[in-house]
N, C-alpha and C positions, 0 to 999 in steps of 0.2 A: 569451449567455453559456453556457459548458460547464457541465453538470451534473456531480455527481461520478460519475453513471453513464457519462457520456460519456468522462471522464477514465479510469476503470476499463477502459471498453473500448478505449481507446487503448492502455493499457498491455497489454491482453490481446493485441491485435492486433501490438504490436510483439515481444512475447515468444513469439508463437504459442502461448499458452496459452488454455484453455476461457474463454468468457466467464461471468461470474459476477454474475447478477442482484442488486441491492440489495433487500433486504427492506423490510418497513414502516419509515418514517421515515428512508430512505436508509440504511439500516445495511448495510454490507459483510459479506459473509461471512468468516470467519477462513480459509477454504480460498483466497480470493483471494490473501491475504498470504503463506500458505504457498507456493503456487506460484510468486509472484515471488521468495520468498527462494529457493526450488529453483532457479530460474534464474539468481540471482545466485550460487549455489554456497555460500550460508551457511544452509543448512538444519540442519547440525549445531549452530550457534550459536543457532539459532531454537527448537529443540527445548524444548517446555515454557512458552514465552513466551504471554500473552495478547496479544489484537490490537493495543494500543496499544505494548507493548514490543516486540513483532514490527515494527510500522511504523516504529518509533523505530530499530530496528535496521537496517533496510532503509535508511532515510535516512542515519543516520550511518556505514554501512559505506561509503557513496559519499563521505564527506568532509562533509557538512554538519550543522547543528545542527538537533536538533527542538526547535521552538518550542512554546509553550502552546498558541497557536491552532492547531495541527495536530490536536488531539483534543478531544472534549468530554465532559462528565460521562456517564456511562452506557457509557463504553468504546467510543465510536465516533470513527472517523477523520473530521475535516471535509473538506471540499472542498479546503481549502487544504492538508492534510495529504496527500491523494491526490496533488495538483498535485505537491508536493514529491517524493514517491515517482516521479512521472512524470518529472519532471526528472533524476532520480538514473538512472532506467533508460535514458532516452534518451541521457545523456550516458555510461554506462558500456557499453551493451549496444547 
């Protein structure tokens, strides 16, 4: 089974952006989501958003719904949320 880091690495490879390592507890860096938003052309809309809202914007910009299972308490994107982002990226770009 793919880890969240594996999914992030696949997104980074697909978008040709730097690889961003998860920190303790599999926490994704906000810079990763900002780089994804930049490649999608939605940086202006993403300004000032926290990680959850930024991830939600990425998914919803692709026409999908952000589900409660996509984030966890503490402001972290779950593996399922990262897969939702990956699906949008692979469909749009």
